[in-house]
N, C-alpha and C positions, 0 to 999 in steps of 0.2 A: 504494500500500500504506500502511495506517495505521501511523504511528509508535507504538512501544510505550512511549516515554518522551520527556520533554523533556530536552535537554542540561543538564548542570550547568554553570553559568556562573561563572567567576572574573573579576571586574572588576579590571583592572590599571591603576592610575593613578599619578600623580606629576608633578612639574613638568618643564619642558623641561630636557634635559641630565642627568636623574637616572639614566638607563639603563633605562627601561621596556622598550625593545625587547630589551635583553640578557636581562632576566628572562623576557620572553615567549618568546624562543627557547629558554631553558632549560626552560620548561614544555613547549614543543613537543617537546623531546627525550624527554619522558615520555609522548608520545602524545597530547598535548592539541592541539586545533585552535586555532591562534592567529590572531586577527583584529586588524588595526591600523585603528583608526577613521580615521587619517590617509589610509590607502589608500582607504577608502570615500569620503572627501572628494575625493580625487584623481579617482576615478571619477565622482563627482557633478559635477565641474567640466569634464568632457570636452565637446567640441563636440556640440551637438544635444540635450544633456540639459536638464532643467528648471533645474537649478542654474546651468548655463552661461548660459541665457537670463536668469535672475533677476539674476545678477551683472552682465551686460552692461546690463541695464535700470536697475539701481540704482547702478552704479559707473562706467558708461561704457566706451567703447572704448579708453581710454588704458592699460588694464591687459591689453591683448591683445598677443601676440607677432606677428611678421610672418606666421606660418602660421595665425593666427586663434585659437590656443589661449590660454587665460588664463595670464598670467605670474604664477604663484603667489608667487614671491619678491618681485616688485614690489608686488603687492597686500598681502602680509603686512607689508612694510616701511612701507606707507602706513597701514594700519589700526591698527597698534600705536601710532601717534601720535595716533589719533583714537578715543576710547572709543565715541562714538556709531556710528562706522563699524564697529567691532568687534562691537558689539551687533547691528547690522543684518546683518552677515555671518553671525554665529552663528544669527540668526533664520532665515536662508535655508538654512543647511547642516544644522543639527541635526535638523530633521524628516526630511531625506533620509537622514541616517546612521541614525536610528532605524528608518526603514522598511526600509533595506537589511539592518540587523542582524536585524530580525524575520523577514525572508525567509530569512536564514541559519539561524536557530533552527528555522524550520518545515521546512526542507529537509535540514539536516545529519543524518547518521546517526552522527556522532561523539558519544560519551557526555559528553565534557567540552570546553568551549570557553572560551578566555580572550579578553576584549575589552580592548585597550589604548586608553585615551583620556585625554587630559590633563585634561579637565574632566568626568570621569566622574561625580563626586559632585554636580555642578550640572546634570546632564542627566537625561533620562528613562531613560537606559541603566542607572542605578543600580537602578531597580526591577526590572530583568531579571536582576540578578546575585544569586547565592546566597552569594557570599563576595567580600569586597573586599580587595585587596592594594594597598598604597602603597609605591612605591620612593622612598627618601629619600637625600639626599647633602648634605654640608656645602656651604654657599653658595660658599665660596672655591673648592672643587674644582669645583663646578658651573660657575662663571664661567670657570675655566681650561679646562675641557672644551669649553665653547661657543666660547671664543675660538679654540681650535685647530680645531674641527670646522665651525664656521659662518662663519668669516672675518668676525667682527663685532668691533667695539670693545667695551671694557668698559662704556662708557656706553650703547651700543645694547643690550647684553645686560641690563643693569640695568633699562632701560626695558621690555624684554619681560618680565622677571621680575616687574615690578610689576603686570603684567596677569594673572599666574598665581594660582591659588588659594593660600590660606595653608597651607603644608605642615604646620603643627602641627594645624590643624583637620582636614586630610585624615587625619592619623595617628589622631586621636581618633575619627574615624568609620570607621575601617578595622578589619578583622578581623586583618590581618597587616601588619607593616611590614618591608620588606626594606631593610637599610642597605647601600648600594652604594658606600661610601667607600673600600674597600680592594681587594685583588686579586680577580680573577675567581673564584679557587678559594674565597675566603671568601664571596663572593656565592652561589656554587653550593651551599656548605654551608648557608647560610641558606635558600635556596630548597628544598633537600632537607628541612630540618628543618620548614619551614612546610607542605610537601607531606605529610610523614608525620604531622604533627600534625592536619592536616585529615582525613587518612585515618582516624585513630583517632576523632576527635570527631564526624564526620558519617557516620552509617550509610548515607545515600543516596549520598554520595560514595564510600563503600567499594564499593557495588554497581556503580557506574559504573567504578571503578578495576578491579574484577574483570573487567568486560566488556572493558576495554582489554587486560588481561593475556591474556585468552583470544584476543582478536583478533590480537595480535602474537606469539603463541606458535605459530601455524600457519605 
């Protein structure tokens, strides 16, 4: 059956540890289909996939677990110390993620989709987005969160942050900035405000929002 519309896409970005997934889940509470680009990467690296074969060919078997699956943690720890390796990895994975997301857009019947991606603005994903949201947090809080959640040293975290996009430039190229420095209820209020602002400003978004309300009212 032919689709009557293309989904409205909210691109959700921000550096590691800013709380992108929290904001994505808040949007999902509003009936939005949430897609995590990292999950698409995880699927792309499973045994038997082209991504798996390309990783093995370019990086060797030293990054495989005993069960033959790719050790993503070990691979990540290595490439973040090698800029050329990081570029190569992104060259392998980005086209696969783009292809997967295009398939989702073609098949999904959901009116609004949000795609969470750390390097959204530097990838082809940005061209598929109707609206860009960036999640921001103070660097000191960002480091503390990562030290608690990732079991990494401050030096290791700063090394990874150095590979991330410039948060100020991300904000300048975004339609909305969500500040996730305070309590979750404050973040929720900011998400609600941005959602309602988008609802008013974008007539197309309003149509899709109306479709969602009808769908979930039955």
